[in-house]
N, CA, C and O atoms as a DFTB+ gen file, in Angstrom:
700 C
 N C O
     1  1     125.567      48.063     -13.329
     2  2     124.181      47.052     -13.417
     3  2     124.021      46.839     -11.722
     4  3     124.866      46.755     -10.831
     5  1     122.496      46.792     -11.714
     6  2     122.891      46.609      -9.426
     7  2     122.519      45.399      -9.840
     8  3     121.946      45.027     -10.864
     9  1     123.112      44.574      -8.468
    10  2     123.441      43.528      -8.138
    11  2     122.117      42.872      -7.410
    12  3     121.085      43.542      -7.430
    13  1     122.114      41.853      -6.902
    14  2     121.520      41.124      -6.010
    15  2     121.350      42.302      -4.799
    16  3     122.333      42.940      -4.423
    17  1     120.236      42.483      -4.329
    18  2     119.718      43.144      -3.162
    19  2     119.877      42.320      -1.515
    20  3     119.225      41.298      -1.303
    21  1     120.719      42.851      -0.539
    22  2     121.119      42.431       0.296
    23  2     120.865      43.082       1.311
    24  3     121.659      43.988       1.566
    25  1     119.717      42.877       2.231
    26  2     119.042      43.986       3.009
    27  2     119.975      43.406       4.799
    28  3     119.537      43.813       5.875
    29  1     120.895      42.704       4.734
    30  2     121.740      42.368       5.704
    31  2     122.762      43.370       5.404
    32  3     123.170      43.934       6.419
    33  1     123.391      43.827       4.114
    34  2     124.375      44.809       4.295
    35  2     123.909      46.208       3.596
    36  3     124.698      47.070       3.208
    37  1     122.696      46.271       3.517
    38  2     121.914      47.943       3.037
    39  2     122.380      48.664       4.167
    40  3     122.547      48.320       5.337
    41  1     122.609      50.056       3.393
    42  2     123.131      50.908       4.254
    43  2     121.732      51.897       4.390
    44  3     120.944      52.284       3.527
    45  1     121.798      52.160       6.093
    46  2     120.899      53.164       6.372
    47  2     119.356      53.197       6.095
    48  3     118.715      54.162       5.677
    49  1     118.869      51.895       6.424
    50  2     117.410      51.425       5.793
    51  2     116.495      51.893       6.372
    52  3     115.392      52.120       5.874
    53  1     116.921      52.161       7.836
    54  2     116.025      53.742       8.601
    55  2     115.863      54.462       8.110
    56  3     114.846      54.756       7.482
    57  1     116.915      55.061       8.236
    58  2     116.750      56.819       7.177
    59  2     116.231      56.775       6.021
    60  3     115.639      57.806       5.702
    61  1     116.242      55.601       4.965
    62  2     116.141      55.391       3.602
    63  2     113.960      55.540       4.149
    64  3     113.163      56.409       3.795
    65  1     113.850      54.974       4.567
    66  2     112.155      54.708       5.151
    67  2     111.830      55.993       5.677
    68  3     110.705      56.370       5.349
    69  1     112.538      56.850       6.462
    70  2     112.141      57.956       7.154
    71  2     111.879      59.140       6.023
    72  3     111.028      60.005       6.228
    73  1     112.601      59.115       4.928
    74  2     112.706      60.074       3.724
    75  2     111.376      59.330       3.107
    76  3     110.452      60.116       2.898
    77  1     111.172      58.269       2.852
    78  2     109.847      58.098       2.103
    79  2     108.744      58.416       2.905
    80  3     107.670      58.682       2.366
    81  1     108.880      58.425       4.252
    82  2     107.676      58.994       5.223
    83  2     107.469      60.255       4.960
    84  3     106.436      60.683       4.446
    85  1     108.437      60.934       5.296
    86  2     108.751      62.530       4.717
    87  2     108.128      63.073       3.707
    88  3     107.433      64.070       3.904
    89  1     108.280      62.431       2.235
    90  2     107.761      62.472       1.338
    91  2     106.352      62.320       0.984
    92  3     105.704      62.888       0.104
    93  1     105.892      61.155       2.125
    94  2     104.405      61.077       1.797
    95  2     103.560      62.388       2.420
    96  3     102.562      62.969       1.994
    97  1     104.350      62.593       3.559
    98  2     103.737      63.722       4.331
    99  2     103.754      64.906       3.450
   100  3     102.777      65.618       3.218
   101  1     104.752      65.033       3.054
   102  2     104.680      66.274       2.190
   103  2     103.534      66.105       0.889
   104  3     102.733      67.034       0.778
   105  1     103.447      65.160       0.079
   106  2     102.604      65.014      -0.476
   107  2     101.121      65.534       0.006
   108  3     100.536      66.541      -0.391
   109  1     100.681      64.580       0.961
   110  2      99.435      64.910       1.862
   111  2      99.024      66.252       1.932
   112  3      97.997      66.780       1.506
   113  1     100.371      66.914       2.780
   114  2     100.144      68.364       3.142
   115  2      99.797      69.426       1.539
   116  3      99.103      70.431       1.385
   117  1     100.798      68.477       0.400
   118  2     100.427      69.552      -0.517
   119  2      99.145      69.385      -1.708
   120  3      98.707      70.082      -2.623
   121  1      98.807      67.918      -1.065
   122  2      97.480      67.810      -1.679
   123  2      96.048      68.712      -0.735
   124  3      95.152      69.490      -1.063
   125  1      96.426      68.168       0.332
   126  2      95.035      69.323       1.083
   127  2      95.490      70.720       1.370
   128  3      94.972      71.454       2.211
   129  1      96.470      71.016       0.624
   130  2      96.676      72.588       0.323
   131  2      96.080      73.101      -1.143
   132  3      95.699      74.247      -1.380
   133  1      96.090      71.904      -2.134
   134  2      95.277      72.189      -3.238
   135  2      93.677      72.214      -2.769
   136  3      92.871      73.141      -2.854
   137  1      93.489      70.739      -2.195
   138  2      92.145      70.964      -2.418
   139  2      91.200      72.504      -1.696
   140  3      90.049      72.770      -2.041
   141  1      92.129      73.469      -0.522
   142  2      91.469      74.344      -0.186
   143  2      91.410      75.219      -1.283
   144  3      90.405      75.904      -1.472
   145  1      92.456      75.266      -2.078
   146  2      92.402      76.477      -2.991
   147  2      91.309      75.995      -4.180
   148  3      90.691      76.951      -4.649
   149  1      91.032      74.947      -4.635
   150  2      90.608      74.607      -5.702
   151  2      89.662      73.746      -5.775
   152  3      89.940      72.592      -5.452
   153  1      88.329      74.054      -6.202
   154  2      87.025      73.222      -5.978
   155  2      87.495      71.891      -6.283
   156  3      88.310      71.805      -7.201
   157  1      87.101      70.726      -5.627
   158  2      87.755      69.523      -6.028
   159  2      87.293      69.031      -7.788
   160  3      88.109      68.331      -8.387
   161  1      86.246      69.359      -8.365
   162  2      85.754      68.785      -9.323
   163  2      86.216      69.690     -10.452
   164  3      85.837      69.598     -11.620
   165  1      86.975      70.469     -10.025
   166  2      88.204      70.983     -11.235
   167  2      89.179      70.694     -11.200
   168  3      89.887      70.907     -12.184
   169  1      89.706      70.062     -10.045
   170  2      91.166      70.094      -9.738
   171  2      91.427      68.610     -10.538
   172  3      90.689      67.626     -10.500
   173  1      92.809      68.777     -11.329
   174  2      93.305      67.818     -11.726
   175  2      94.799      67.389     -11.530
   176  3      95.781      68.123     -11.639
   177  1      94.776      66.123     -11.235
   178  2      96.223      65.673     -10.649
   179  2      96.829      64.914     -11.105
   180  3      97.605      64.139     -10.546
   181  1      96.433      65.059     -12.826
   182  2      97.321      64.066     -13.443
   183  2      97.020      64.174     -14.867
   184  3      95.874      64.478     -15.197
   185  1      97.952      63.950     -15.783
   186  2      97.232      64.473     -17.459
   187  2      96.696      63.295     -17.780
   188  3      96.363      63.236     -18.964
   189  1      96.459      62.172     -17.041
   190  2      95.886      61.106     -17.865
   191  2      94.402      60.852     -16.516
   192  3      93.853      59.774     -16.287
   193  1      94.137      61.967     -15.956
   194  2      93.236      61.729     -15.007
   195  2      91.520      61.230     -15.668
   196  3      90.602      60.672     -15.066
   197  1      91.592      61.656     -16.980
   198  2      89.976      61.163     -17.196
   199  2      90.332      59.517     -17.698
   200  3      89.332      58.819     -17.865
   201  1      91.404      58.996     -17.897
   202  2      91.870      57.599     -18.266
   203  2      91.459      57.606     -16.924
   204  3      90.263      57.839     -16.746
   205  1      92.257      57.380     -15.798
   206  2      92.220      57.027     -14.810
   207  2      90.983      56.721     -13.947
   208  3      90.979      55.700     -13.258
   209  1      89.888      57.596     -13.956
   210  2      88.619      57.912     -13.169
   211  2      88.085      56.525     -14.245
   212  3      87.923      55.436     -13.695
   213  1      87.877      56.627     -15.511
   214  2      87.439      55.512     -16.321
   215  2      87.981      54.317     -16.091
   216  3      87.149      53.418     -15.968
   217  1      89.366      53.935     -15.967
   218  2      89.350      52.445     -15.351
   219  2      89.283      52.127     -14.130
   220  3      89.139      50.971     -13.732
   221  1      89.411      53.412     -13.216
   222  2      88.890      53.010     -11.781
   223  2      87.704      52.240     -11.424
   224  3      87.516      51.295     -10.657
   225  1      86.687      53.168     -12.489
   226  2      85.002      52.944     -12.360
   227  2      84.978      51.387     -12.832
   228  3      84.384      50.500     -12.220
   229  1      85.715      51.215     -14.006
   230  2      85.549      49.537     -14.758
   231  2      85.658      48.533     -13.950
   232  3      84.897      47.583     -13.769
   233  1      87.014      48.897     -13.299
   234  2      87.816      47.487     -12.386
   235  2      87.444      47.358     -11.160
   236  3      87.777      46.351     -10.535
   237  1      86.623      48.430     -10.535
   238  2      86.151      48.200      -9.386
   239  2      84.658      49.077      -9.275
   240  3      84.537      50.188      -8.760
   241  1      83.589      48.275      -9.892
   242  2      81.960      48.710      -9.771
   243  2      81.776      48.825      -8.552
   244  3      80.665      49.279      -8.278
   245  1      82.630      48.521      -7.429
   246  2      81.980      48.418      -6.195
   247  2      82.047      50.298      -5.277
   248  3      81.368      50.908      -4.451
   249  1      83.644      50.609      -6.320
   250  2      83.755      51.920      -6.147
   251  2      82.666      53.031      -6.579
   252  3      82.427      54.100      -6.017
   253  1      81.861      52.284      -8.148
   254  2      81.248      53.188      -8.611
   255  2      79.646      53.055      -8.173
   256  3      78.810      53.859      -8.585
   257  1      79.396      52.216      -7.505
   258  2      77.865      52.057      -6.802
   259  2      77.292      53.273      -6.211
   260  3      78.005      53.623      -5.270
   261  1      76.327      54.029      -6.379
   262  2      76.262      55.181      -5.995
   263  2      75.170      54.591      -4.596
   264  3      74.342      53.704      -4.802
   265  1      75.318      55.146      -3.421
   266  2      75.777      56.529      -3.173
   267  2      77.139      56.540      -2.820
   268  3      77.533      57.140      -1.820
   269  1      77.803      55.986      -3.491
   270  2      79.802      55.887      -3.596
   271  2      80.315      55.606      -1.750
   272  3      81.371      55.913      -1.196
   273  1      79.342      55.063      -1.307
   274  2      80.377      54.903       0.240
   275  2      81.176      54.071       0.234
   276  3      81.785      53.827       1.276
   277  1      81.391      53.483      -0.740
   278  2      82.930      52.593      -0.442
   279  2      83.813      53.756      -1.059
   280  3      84.945      53.782      -0.577
   281  1      83.591      54.578      -1.872
   282  2      84.720      55.655      -1.894
   283  2      84.769      56.912      -0.700
   284  3      85.673      57.642      -0.295
   285  1      83.783      56.811      -0.472
   286  2      83.622      58.095       0.692
   287  2      84.340      57.643       2.079
   288  3      84.839      58.517       2.787
   289  1      84.402      56.007       2.543
   290  2      84.348      55.581       3.400
   291  2      85.393      53.975       2.702
   292  3      85.023      52.867       2.315
   293  1      86.792      54.642       2.833
   294  2      87.560      53.388       2.272
   295  2      87.389      51.937       3.559
   296  3      87.255      52.194       4.755
   297  1      87.415      50.930       3.191
   298  2      87.543      49.609       3.655
   299  2      89.045      49.420       3.400
   300  3      89.350      49.394       2.208
   301  1      89.944      49.295       4.201
   302  2      91.097      48.374       4.368
   303  2      91.385      47.265       3.829
   304  3      92.202      46.801       3.034
   305  1      90.152      46.814       4.711
   306  2      90.705      44.890       4.953
   307  2      90.375      44.648       3.442
   308  3      91.137      43.837       2.916
   309  1      89.477      45.135       2.685
   310  2      88.864      44.661       1.476
   311  2      89.938      45.070       0.516
   312  3      90.029      44.257      -0.404
   313  1      90.820      46.117       0.427
   314  2      91.674      46.513      -0.243
   315  2      92.931      45.864      -0.115
   316  3      93.919      46.096      -0.811
   317  1      92.832      44.897       0.969
   318  2      94.132      44.281       1.043
   319  2      93.867      42.567       1.490
   320  3      94.615      41.679       1.901
   321  1      92.716      42.630       1.239
   322  2      92.175      41.016       1.022
   323  2      92.967      40.366      -0.124
   324  3      93.608      41.077      -0.898
   325  1      92.932      38.927      -0.256
   326  2      93.372      38.614      -1.670
   327  2      92.987      38.851      -2.672
   328  3      93.820      39.067      -3.552
   329  1      91.720      38.910      -2.958
   330  2      91.190      39.577      -4.097
   331  2      91.199      40.868      -4.670
   332  3      91.202      41.151      -5.868
   333  1      91.204      41.853      -3.391
   334  2      91.450      43.113      -3.556
   335  2      93.158      43.166      -4.148
   336  3      93.524      43.403      -5.299
   337  1      93.872      42.911      -3.136
   338  2      95.306      42.902      -3.533
   339  2      95.531      42.501      -5.078
   340  3      96.207      43.257      -5.777
   341  1      95.147      41.689      -5.456
   342  2      95.472      41.201      -6.966
   343  2      94.692      41.855      -7.989
   344  3      94.934      41.716      -9.188
   345  1      93.874      42.478      -7.585
   346  2      92.655      43.631      -8.632
   347  2      93.907      44.927      -8.703
   348  3      94.295      45.389      -9.776
   349  1      94.296      45.270      -7.686
   350  2      94.746      46.457      -7.583
   351  2      96.312      46.489      -7.901
   352  3      96.919      47.525      -8.172
   353  1      97.025      44.903      -7.814
   354  2      98.232      45.108      -8.315
   355  2      98.090      44.818      -9.927
   356  3      99.030      44.979     -10.706
   357  1      97.068      44.466     -10.233
   358  2      96.950      44.593     -11.839
   359  2      96.749      45.858     -12.324
   360  3      97.178      46.197     -13.427
   361  1      95.877      46.894     -11.294
   362  2      95.696      48.083     -11.968
   363  2      96.471      48.937     -11.751
   364  3      96.321      50.048     -12.259
   365  1      97.729      48.587     -10.763
   366  2      99.313      49.427     -10.423
   367  2      99.957      49.406     -11.621
   368  3     100.402      50.363     -12.255
   369  1      99.982      47.693     -12.012
   370  2     101.267      47.146     -13.115
   371  2     100.823      48.360     -13.997
   372  3     101.657      49.218     -14.284
   373  1      99.175      48.479     -14.554
   374  2      99.015      49.145     -15.754
   375  2      99.475      50.404     -15.959
   376  3      99.404      50.720     -17.147
   377  1      99.860      51.128     -15.345
   378  2     100.578      52.532     -14.985
   379  2     101.975      52.576     -14.578
   380  3     102.667      53.417     -14.005
   381  1     102.203      51.269     -15.109
   382  2     104.271      51.231     -14.692
   383  2     104.589      52.154     -15.931
   384  3     105.114      53.210     -15.577
   385  1     104.493      52.089     -16.655
   386  2     105.025      53.014     -17.737
   387  2     104.066      54.012     -17.746
   388  3     104.727      54.825     -18.392
   389  1     102.829      54.686     -17.492
   390  2     102.423      56.077     -17.559
   391  2     102.439      57.006     -16.720
   392  3     102.079      58.147     -17.010
   393  1     102.953      56.580     -15.291
   394  2     102.423      57.029     -14.058
   395  2     103.768      57.458     -13.418
   396  3     104.073      56.583     -12.608
   397  1     104.760      58.505     -13.448
   398  2     105.914      58.666     -12.554
   399  2     105.995      58.162     -11.293
   400  3     105.244      58.671     -10.461
   401  1     106.673      57.345     -10.970
   402  2     106.660      56.665      -9.291
   403  2     105.230      55.933      -8.789
   404  3     104.838      55.920      -7.622
   405  1     104.447      55.242     -10.098
   406  2     102.935      54.908      -9.716
   407  2     103.078      54.232      -8.384
   408  3     102.168      54.412      -7.574
   409  1     104.131      53.456      -8.038
   410  2     103.847      52.892      -6.750
   411  2     104.384      53.050      -6.521
   412  3     105.207      52.137      -6.580
   413  1     104.955      54.538      -5.809
   414  2     105.879      55.395      -4.517
   415  2     104.733      55.692      -3.431
   416  3     103.665      56.215      -3.752
   417  1     105.019      55.347      -2.237
   418  2     103.986      55.301      -1.283
   419  2     103.144      56.957      -1.004
   420  3     103.695      58.056      -0.940
   421  1     101.902      56.687      -0.898
   422  2     101.295      57.920      -0.448
   423  2     100.236      57.681       0.584
   424  3      99.774      56.556       0.772
   425  1      99.743      59.047       1.444
   426  2      99.155      58.761       2.578
   427  2      97.477      59.211       1.835
   428  3      97.260      60.113       1.025
   429  1      96.636      58.389       2.348
   430  2      95.604      59.292       1.320
   431  2      94.256      58.654       3.100
   432  3      94.333      57.821       4.002
   433  1      93.129      59.851       2.590
   434  2      92.389      59.783       3.942
   435  2      91.222      58.543       3.612
   436  3      90.858      58.153       2.502
   437  1      90.783      58.080       4.928
   438  2      90.200      56.444       4.869
   439  2      88.581      57.447       4.642
   440  3      87.827      56.862       3.865
   441  1      88.088      58.585       5.104
   442  2      86.941      59.118       5.092
   443  2      87.055      60.465       4.274
   444  3      87.363      61.469       4.918
   445  1      86.839      60.580       2.930
   446  2      86.698      61.620       2.274
   447  2      86.058      62.991       2.976
   448  3      86.255      64.133       2.561
   449  1      85.310      62.654       4.041
   450  2      84.407      64.091       4.940
   451  2      85.324      64.374       6.224
   452  3      84.961      64.857       7.297
   453  1      86.660      63.933       5.827
   454  2      86.993      64.316       7.221
   455  2      88.567      64.801       6.634
   456  3      88.906      64.381       5.528
   457  1      89.459      65.655       7.380
   458  2      90.696      65.937       6.821
   459  2      91.796      64.931       7.437
   460  3      91.396      64.091       8.242
   461  1      93.429      64.984       7.030
   462  2      94.165      64.167       7.052
   463  2      94.232      64.046       8.817
   464  3      93.784      64.968       9.499
   465  1      94.752      62.989       9.358
   466  2      94.918      62.455      10.991
   467  2      94.721      61.123      10.499
   468  3      94.162      60.564       9.556
   469  1      95.782      60.673      12.080
   470  2      96.431      59.691      12.514
   471  2      95.561      58.739      12.239
   472  3      96.054      57.805      11.607
   473  1      93.912      58.603      12.609
   474  2      93.259      57.775      12.510
   475  2      92.147      57.899      11.117
   476  3      91.259      57.047      11.137
   477  1      92.129      58.587      10.277
   478  2      91.446      58.501       8.869
   479  2      92.672      58.467       7.940
   480  3      92.499      59.080       6.886
   481  1      93.819      57.909       8.095
   482  2      95.204      57.771       7.044
   483  2      95.576      56.765       6.869
   484  3      95.988      56.262       7.914
   485  1      95.698      55.863       5.650
   486  2      96.287      54.850       4.893
   487  2      97.356      54.755       4.287
   488  3      97.278      55.432       3.262
   489  1      98.386      54.234       4.389
   490  2      99.198      54.185       3.337
   491  2      98.787      53.095       1.831
   492  3      98.312      51.964       1.725
   493  1      99.304      54.232       0.748
   494  2      98.801      53.712      -0.700
   495  2      99.646      53.544      -1.466
   496  3     100.712      54.000      -1.051
   497  1      99.716      53.027      -2.567
   498  2     100.261      53.261      -4.064
   499  2     100.215      55.133      -4.266
   500  3      99.481      55.878      -3.616
   501  1     100.841      55.405      -4.938
   502  2     100.866      56.705      -5.792
   503  2      99.341      56.342      -6.692
   504  3      98.519      57.251      -6.803
   505  1      99.071      55.056      -7.265
   506  2      98.367      55.207      -8.633
   507  2      96.830      54.870      -7.964
   508  3      95.762      55.055      -8.547
   509  1      97.013      54.303      -6.524
   510  2      96.243      53.927      -5.623
   511  2      95.314      55.296      -5.155
   512  3      94.098      55.422      -5.017
   513  1      96.357      56.183      -4.991
   514  2      95.872      57.791      -4.325
   515  2      95.185      58.283      -5.230
   516  3      94.093      58.774      -4.944
   517  1      95.665      58.274      -6.580
   518  2      95.391      58.713      -7.672
   519  2      93.613      58.551      -8.362
   520  3      92.664      59.301      -8.590
   521  1      93.921      57.196      -8.476
   522  2      92.564      56.431      -8.442
   523  2      91.387      56.875      -7.345
   524  3      90.178      56.947      -7.564
   525  1      92.045      57.131      -6.191
   526  2      90.364      57.236      -4.960
   527  2      90.273      58.871      -5.175
   528  3      89.206      59.457      -5.357
   529  1      91.374      59.416      -5.131
   530  2      90.974      60.823      -5.030
   531  2      90.829      61.813      -6.582
   532  3      90.481      62.992      -6.522
   533  1      91.130      61.173      -7.822
   534  2      90.159      61.620      -8.580
   535  2      88.744      61.386      -8.706
   536  3      87.861      62.225      -8.884
   537  1      88.619      59.838      -8.563
   538  2      87.070      59.591      -8.088
   539  2      86.427      60.538      -7.322
   540  3      85.493      61.229      -7.730
   541  1      86.917      60.585      -6.202
   542  2      86.022      61.408      -5.446
   543  2      85.646      62.686      -5.384
   544  3      84.746      63.262      -4.772
   545  1      87.088      63.289      -6.648
   546  2      86.723      64.794      -6.846
   547  2      85.661      64.947      -8.162
   548  3      84.890      65.899      -8.288
   549  1      85.756      64.020      -8.945
   550  2      84.912      63.799     -10.029
   551  2      83.227      63.399      -9.363
   552  3      82.324      63.812     -10.091
   553  1      82.969      62.978      -8.640
   554  2      82.012      62.704      -8.063
   555  2      81.380      63.600      -7.015
   556  3      80.203      63.442      -6.692
   557  1      82.203      64.604      -6.444
   558  2      82.023      65.604      -5.651
   559  2      81.758      64.978      -4.229
   560  3      80.724      65.175      -3.589
   561  1      82.732      64.263      -3.844
   562  2      82.922      63.375      -2.625
   563  2      83.984      64.046      -1.482
   564  3      84.156      63.858      -0.277
   565  1      84.690      65.052      -2.641
   566  2      85.689      65.670      -1.842
   567  2      85.051      67.272      -1.435
   568  3      85.834      68.091      -0.954
   569  1      83.697      67.622      -1.644
   570  2      83.486      68.896      -1.274
   571  2      83.578      69.233       0.228
   572  3      83.687      70.420       0.536
   573  1      83.539      68.156       1.323
   574  2      83.079      68.458       2.183
   575  2      84.915      69.003       2.818
   576  3      85.243      70.030       3.411
   577  1      85.622      68.010       2.443
   578  2      87.072      68.511       2.528
   579  2      87.399      69.679       2.027
   580  3      88.344      70.279       2.537
   581  1      86.892      70.085       1.241
   582  2      87.293      71.671       0.351
   583  2      86.882      72.596       1.065
   584  3      87.244      73.772       1.023
   585  1      85.843      71.949       1.992
   586  2      84.785      73.546       2.858
   587  2      86.075      73.080       4.298
   588  3      86.560      74.061       4.862
   589  1      86.383      72.158       4.627
   590  2      87.115      71.417       5.624
   591  2      88.719      72.825       5.508
   592  3      89.060      73.763       6.229
   593  1      89.213      72.280       4.329
   594  2      90.349      73.143       3.813
   595  2      90.637      74.278       3.562
   596  3      91.755      74.793       3.564
   597  1      89.422      74.832       3.279
   598  2      89.515      76.270       3.172
   599  2      89.147      77.053       4.623
   600  3      89.338      78.259       4.781
   601  1      88.746      76.413       5.361
   602  2      87.951      76.912       6.518
   603  2      89.600      76.839       7.426
   604  3      90.035      77.819       8.030
   605  1      90.376      75.432       7.352
   606  2      91.570      75.756       8.043
   607  2      92.693      76.819       7.517
   608  3      93.237      77.468       8.410
   609  1      93.036      77.033       6.396
   610  2      93.529      77.820       6.000
   611  2      93.397      79.636       6.413
   612  3      94.258      80.506       6.551
   613  1      91.867      79.651       6.513
   614  2      91.361      80.891       6.738
   615  2      91.922      81.431       8.441
   616  3      92.245      82.480       9.000
   617  1      91.776      79.915       8.782
   618  2      92.203      80.289      10.552
   619  2      93.383      80.224      10.482
   620  3      93.763      80.791      11.506
   621  1      94.453      79.820       9.801
   622  2      96.105      80.086       9.671
   623  2      96.265      81.798       9.415
   624  3      96.965      82.608      10.023
   625  1      95.332      81.990       8.276
   626  2      95.755      83.359       8.085
   627  2      95.335      84.532       8.935
   628  3      95.799      85.667       9.051
   629  1      94.365      83.942       9.467
   630  2      93.612      85.004      10.450
   631  2      95.173      84.951      11.953
   632  3      95.819      85.884      12.431
   633  1      95.215      83.877      12.155
   634  2      96.229      83.536      13.502
   635  2      97.577      84.346      13.216
   636  3      98.187      85.063      14.009
   637  1      97.893      84.052      11.877
   638  2      99.062      85.281      11.478
   639  2      99.256      86.388      11.364
   640  3     100.256      87.007      11.725
   641  1      98.030      86.899      10.683
   642  2      97.564      88.310      10.932
   643  2      97.320      88.560      12.777
   644  3      98.399      89.062      13.089
   645  1      96.951      88.517      13.346
   646  2      96.892      88.707      14.792
   647  2      98.362      88.405      15.435
   648  3      98.799      89.065      16.377
   649  1      99.113      87.274      14.785
   650  2     100.665      87.518      15.295
   651  2     101.691      88.552      14.946
   652  3     102.760      88.822      15.494
   653  1     100.997      89.150      13.714
   654  2     102.117      90.110      13.018
   655  2     101.278      91.502      14.022
   656  3     102.068      92.334      14.470
   657  1     100.315      91.642      14.227
   658  2      99.802      92.808      15.026
   659  2     100.481      93.032      16.118
   660  3     100.962      94.121      16.432
   661  1     100.567      91.734      16.912
   662  2     101.112      91.411      18.204
   663  2     102.473      92.126      18.221
   664  3     102.733      93.116      18.904
   665  1     103.198      91.573      17.486
   666  2     104.777      92.147      16.951
   667  2     104.764      93.223      16.799
   668  3     105.672      93.781      17.415
   669  1     103.810      94.209      15.948
   670  2     104.193      95.390      15.907
   671  2     103.946      96.540      16.984
   672  3     104.436      97.657      17.152
   673  1     102.845      95.687      17.728
   674  2     102.628      96.610      18.674
   675  2     103.247      96.678      19.695
   676  3     103.361      97.685      20.394
   677  1     103.875      95.244      19.957
   678  2     105.222      95.432      21.042
   679  2     106.365      95.969      20.492
   680  3     107.046      96.628      21.277
   681  1     106.897      95.836      18.979
   682  2     107.655      97.153      18.368
   683  2     107.532      98.318      18.866
   684  3     108.406      98.806      19.582
   685  1     106.291      99.004      18.517
   686  2     105.695     100.366      18.937
   687  2     106.151     100.879      20.623
   688  3     106.796     101.816      21.092
   689  1     105.353      99.589      21.225
   690  2     105.483     100.028      22.038
   691  2     107.098     100.332      22.812
   692  3     107.323     101.319      23.512
   693  1     107.959      99.405      22.542
   694  2     109.243      99.274      22.532
   695  2     110.218     100.493      22.094
   696  3     111.430     100.476      22.306
   697  1     109.604     101.439      21.526
   698  2     110.219     102.130      20.496
   699  2     109.933     103.482      21.210
   700  3     110.294     104.541      20.697
C-alpha cells in the first residue's frame, strides 16, 4: 500500500518530469503523423469518440458555436479561469474509469490551422486533448493542419530520396 507522498524525499523528480515531457512530445509527433496520413474527419482517436464529442459540445457550448473560433484558436486564459478549471475538472473526472491515462499530460496546438511549435502549444490532460481534437476533426477544423502535415511528410520523403541518391553517387564515384 502506498504511503503519503513526501516530495522532500522523492527520488529523481526532475528525471520523472523529463520522462513525462518526452512522452507528451512523442504523443504529439504520433498525432501529427496521423494527421498527415488520415483525413481528419475519418480519424478515430478512441473507442469513445462519439461520446466524447457529444459530451464536449454539451458541456462547452462556447466551443460548439459556429464558426467555431473557440475551437480553432484555444484561449488558455479561459481554460485556466476559475470557471474553466471547474468545468474541465468535472469533464475530466467523468472519464476517470473510461479512458486510460485520462489525466496524463498531452501537448495540444492552440491554433488548429498551424503545426506544433513552441508558440502554438500548451499542456493539457489527455482527455482535454481528445475532447478538443476529436471536435476539431469532426467539424473539419483540422483540414488545414492535415494539408500542412502531408506537405511536411512529402518534403521529408524527397529530402531522404535526395540524400540516398547522393550516397549512391558518392559510393559509385569511389568504386
